[in-house]
N, C-alpha and C positions, 0 to 999 in steps of 0.2 A: 463616792457616787459621781459618775460621769454624766454630763448633760450636753446634749446637742440642742441648739436653739436656732431655728430657721424662721425668718419673718418676711412678710410681704406687705408693702404699702403701695398705694397707687403710684406707678412710675418707678418703683424700686422693689422688684420682686425677687424672692428666693435668695435672701442674703443672710449670712451667718451673723448672729448677734450674741451679746453677753448676758449672763445672769449674775445676781449678787446673792450673798448669804443673808441679807436682811429679811426680817419678817414683818408683815403688816396685818392689820385686823381683817381686811378683805382677803380671805384665803380660800383655798380649795383643798379638800381632802378626799381620799378614796374611802368608800363605805365598807369595802370588803365584799360587796355583792357583785357576783359575776353573772352575766346574762348570756346572750347568744354568741355563737361562733361567727366570726366575720370571714366570709369566703372570698370576697374580692370586689374589684371595681372594673368598670369597662365602658364600652360604647356600642352604638348601633352601627352596623355595616350598611350604610346607605349608598345607593348608586351615585348620587351627586358628589358625595365625598370621594369615592373612588375615581370618578371622572376628573375631579379636581386634582387629586394626587397624580393621576396618570399624565397630566399635562405639565407636571413639574420636572425639572432636571433630576436625573436618577439619584445623584448625591443628596440633593435637598429632600427628595421623597424618602430616602432611606434614613436620613437624619430624623425626620419627623416620625417615621414608624418606630425608630429606636426610642424616641421620646415617649411614645405611647406604650410600647410593649417591652422595651428593654429594661434590664435590671438597674440601669443608671437613670431611668426616667420614671414614668408613672407606673410601670409594671402591671398594666392592665392584664387581667387573666380571665375576663368574662366578656361576653358580647351577645348581640342580638341580631338576627337576620329576619327580614320579612318573608312571609310565604306569599309570593306574588308581589304586586306593587304596593309601596307605601307612599306617603306624601313627598318623600325626597327621592323617589325613583324618577328617572328621566322621562318616562312615559308610563301609562297605566297598562297593566297586563295581569293575567293569572297563569297558573301552571297548566291550565287546561281550558282553552277558550273555545273548544268545539261544543256547540250546543247539544244538550241532552246526552252527553257522553258518560252515561252512568257507569260503564265499565272502566272508565278512565284510560281508555286505549291511547288517547292522545296526550296524556300527562307528560310533561317534560320540564326540565330545569335548564334549558339551553341558555336562557338569558342570564341566569345565575352564574353560569360558567364563564361569562364574559365580564361580569361586574362584581358580584358578591363573593363568589368562591375565591377568586384571586386575592381579594382583600382579606378574607378570613385566613387564607394560607400564609399571608405575611405575618399575621398575629401568631399563628401556630408555630412558625419558624423561630419565633422569639420567646414564646412561652409554652413550655411542654405541657403543663397542667391547665389547659384552657377549657373553660366551660361555655357552651353556646346554647342559647335558647331561641326559639322561632315562634312567630305568631303571624296570622294573616290580618291585613287591614280590611280586605273584602274577600268573600268567596268568589269563585267564578260567577259572572253575572247571570248565567243561566240557572244558577241555584237560588237566585234571589227573587223577591216579589216584584222587583222592578229591574229591567235589564240595564242597570247603570252601576258603575263602580261606586259612585258617591251618593247613593240613595238606596232605600229599601231595607227589608228584613230578609232573614233566611226563610225559605219555603219549608215549613215544618211538615213535610210529607215523607213517608218511608223511603222511597227511592233516593231522594235528595239527601236525607240524613245518613243513609248507609254509604252513599258515594262520598259524601264529605268526610266521614270518618276515615275512609280509605285514602282520601286525598292527603291527609296528614301522614298516614303510614307510608305512602309512596314518597312523600317529601323526605321523611327521615331516611328511608332506604336509598333514595337517589343521592342524597348528600353523603351517606356512608360510602357509596360506590366511588365518590370523588375524594375519599380519604378524610372527610369532615364528619365528626360525630355531633349529632344534635342531642344534647343532654336533656333538654326540656322542650315541651310545646305548651303554649298558652292559646286557648281556642279563639280568642278575638281581641284585637287591639281596640281599646276604648268602646266597649259594647253599648255604652250609654250616649254615644255621640253620633249624630247624623251630620257628617262633615262635608266640606266642599271637595275633599280628597277621598280616596278609597276608604270606605267605612261600611259598617253593617250593624244595625240595631238589634239587640237581643234583650228580651225580658228575662227576669230571673227564672221564671217557670220554663221558658223555652231552653235556656242554657242548661237547666237541671236535666231536662229530658235528653238533650244532646250528649251531655257528659255521662249521665247514668246509664243510658240505654244504648249508646252508639260509640262515642269517642273513647270513653273509658275502657269498655271491653275490647275495642279494636287495638288500642295501644297495649293493653295488658297481654293480648294474644299475639300480636304481630310485631310489636316493637317494645318488648318488655324491659329493655335497658334504658328507655327514654321515660322521663318523669312527665306526668301531666299536672300542670299548675292551673289554678283558677286565676286567669289574668287575661288582658291587663286592665284592671278595674280603674275607671276614671271618674267616678262620681260618688256621691253628689258634689256639685261644685260649691253649694252654699246651703245655709239653713233653710228649712221649708217654711214658706209663708203662703197663705191662701190668697195669693195675688198673681194672676196670670202674667207670665213674662218676667216675674220678679226674680225667680231663682229656680232651683232644681225641682222637677216633679217628684212626688212622693214615691213613685215606682223605683227610684234610683237609690233609696236609702237602705240601710243595712238589712233590716228584716225583709224588705221587698225584693232585694236582689241577692246580695252575698249570702245572707243567712238562709234564704230560701234554698240555696244549693248546699251549703255546708251542713245544715241541720238534717239533711237526708243522709242516713248512714251509708246507704249503698253508693251514692255519688261520692261521698267523702272518702270512701275506701279506695277510690282511684286517684285522689288528689294529694299531691305531695306538699303543696304550699300555695300561697296567695301572692300574686303579683299586682302591685299598685303603682299608679302614677296620677299626676294632676289631682283631680278632685277625690281620688281614692284615699288621699291623706286624711279626709274627714271620717273614714271608717277605721283608721288604724287602731284607735284605742278600743273600739268595740271588738274588732277581730282578735286583738291581743288578749282582751279580757275573756272572751267566750271560748277561744281555741288557743290556749297558751302553748300547746305543743305543736301547733301548725307553723311551718316555716313561712317567713315573709321576705319578699325582696322588693326593692324599688326598681321599676322597669324602664322608666324614662324620666330623666330630670327635666324640669320645666324649661322651655327653650327661649323665652323672651321674645324680643322683636328685632334682633339683629344689631342692637346698639352696643352690645358687649361692654356694658358699663361696670365699674367697680361696685356700684350700688346693687346691681342685679346679682353680682357674685355674693354680696353679703346676704341677699335674700335667699339664694340657693344654700348657703351655709346653714341658715335657719331651717330649711327643709331637711337637710341632712341631720341636724340635731334632732328633729322630730322623728324621722324615720329610724335612726339608730336607737333612740330612746324606746320606741315601741317594737323593736325586735328585728329590723331588717338585717339580712345577712349579706346582701350584695347591693351596690349602688351603681346604676347604669346611666351614663351620660347619653345624650342624643347625638347631634352632629359633631364629629371630631374635627372636621375641616370643611370650609366652604369658601368659594370665591368672595372677595370683598364685595359687599352689597348683594351677595348671592341670595336667591330666593327659591322657594319651592315651585313646582309646576303650576301651583294654583295661586302664587303671588304673595306668600308670606315670607318676609325676611326673618331669620331666626339667629339666635346666638350660636356660637360654636367654640370649641376649644382653641381653634386657630383659624386665621383667615389667610388667603393666598392672593397676592397681587404682584404682577410682573415677575413671576417666577420666584418670589420670596415669600416667606411665611412669617406672620405676626402671631405671637402667642397671646391669647386674651386672658382677662382676669380669671375666668372659670377654669382655665387650664391649670393655673397655679393653685386654685382652690383644691381641685381634685388631686393634684400632685402632693399637696400638703398632707393628704390622707394616704393615698395609695403608695407613695414612695416609702413610707415608714411603717404602715400597718401591714403586717405579714399575713398571708393566708393562715387561717385557723387561729388568728388572734381572738381575744374575748372582749366583748364590750363590758366595761366596768362602770358601776354607778359611782357618782361623786356627790359631795355635799359642800355647802358653803355658798358664799355670796357670788362666786364665779360659776356656779353650776349651770346657769342658763346661757353661759358663754363658752362652755367647754364640753368637748366630747372626748372620752377617755377609753383607751384600749390597753390590754396587756398582751404582748406578743408571746408566742410559744417559748421563747428564750427567757422570759421573765421581765423583759424591758417594758417600761410604761411609756405610752405615747399619748400626749395631750394635745388636742387641736383647739386653740383658743381664738375666738373672733370677737372684736368689739366694733359695733356700729355707732358708738357714741361720738359726740363732737368734742370730747375732752379726753385728756390722758388719764389712765388709771395705772395702779401698780398691782400686778398679779403676784400672789404668793402661794406656793405649794408646800404642803407639809406632808412628809412621808416618813415611814419608820427608818428608811435608809438615809434620811437627811432632808433638808429644806432649802428652798431658794426663792428668789423674787426676780421679776423682770418688769420693765416698763412696757405697758401696752399703749401704743400710740392711738390717736383717734382713727377710726376706720382702718384697722390693721388686722392681719391674720398671722398666727404664730403656731409653729409646731415645736413641742418640747419632747425630746426622747431621753428618758431617765434610765440609765443602765447601772 
């Protein structure tokens, strides 16, 4: 049995480490239960990230892109693009800003050709089997109840619903003409959030109508090779209480939103899976229980406040543990690179895999977290269940070649000894306080 052991602690990341043959009572074992296929890891293609990369020396930029998408780096094979502006666009826009253009005569992706598409093509040049999904943060403002990117709901009227369904089709086809395949569309980023940045509120009932009667049929007819997913669901953020302002409204919970749509057989016939982020994690167990055959993906890792701390990395590991436990097949990071102290157009500093300053790149703790997974977990690996006292600290996969990958994280303030027992052999390793480890067993 050959074992690779890579560990990271704050200030000393991605170092080879040893294992021993000793066994301890606190051990981990595989249960033999295999769950979902793991299709990959990735990032969002945001304008501010591409603008940051474009300002770097070519050699530095290529080194970073190789770290994201190359075989010696994170091997990202998935990504997300906004349909129109998102909160990390340099300015707000849509693909058709001409008022009442129901025929979408003025639809265009000219801005994407400058920012998003060149970024995507860098990934495509490094990963042949790359999967891309797209979602709007806001419809064109003339389709909303308020003429504002960051406020309002969709106008639930026939001409707007028909035009908006075709808006998605046109986006898919326009990207295809640029040599970029859009494999999935999600109808709304965070439909339960009225944000300072581009956003649009949708009730479960309204989204049901749009998917069942307009978007689903349009995708099936005019873009049949693109999957329609129910995403990206962002609520509820917390448990319901009958206290105004205390937490999420009841309309955001499973039955009121997600299950309102999925329990409709006609709507569900168009839906390939469910995309979840942020407060959507609170619906994971219900979705997994009610619709075990429905695919799940994590669409946007929580972004923090720009501090890029080791503690935040440990928190994100816990999110990954939860998402993989309940069936996610892909895990998507948010900003891959930002300027140091970089903030969105609306003033929120956020974490990123790396930060840029004076033409140099600093890799942040969450970069190493994602790499601890994506560098070793191959496409079409299988999530495998584990048992033992290390189960809450371990995420396990079996690669197509039969190798076992264990990602172990400890947020404890003291050292522990990790032991793994397997039919091919056993080993132990010291798990330092606040450390991250990947073990590959061949």
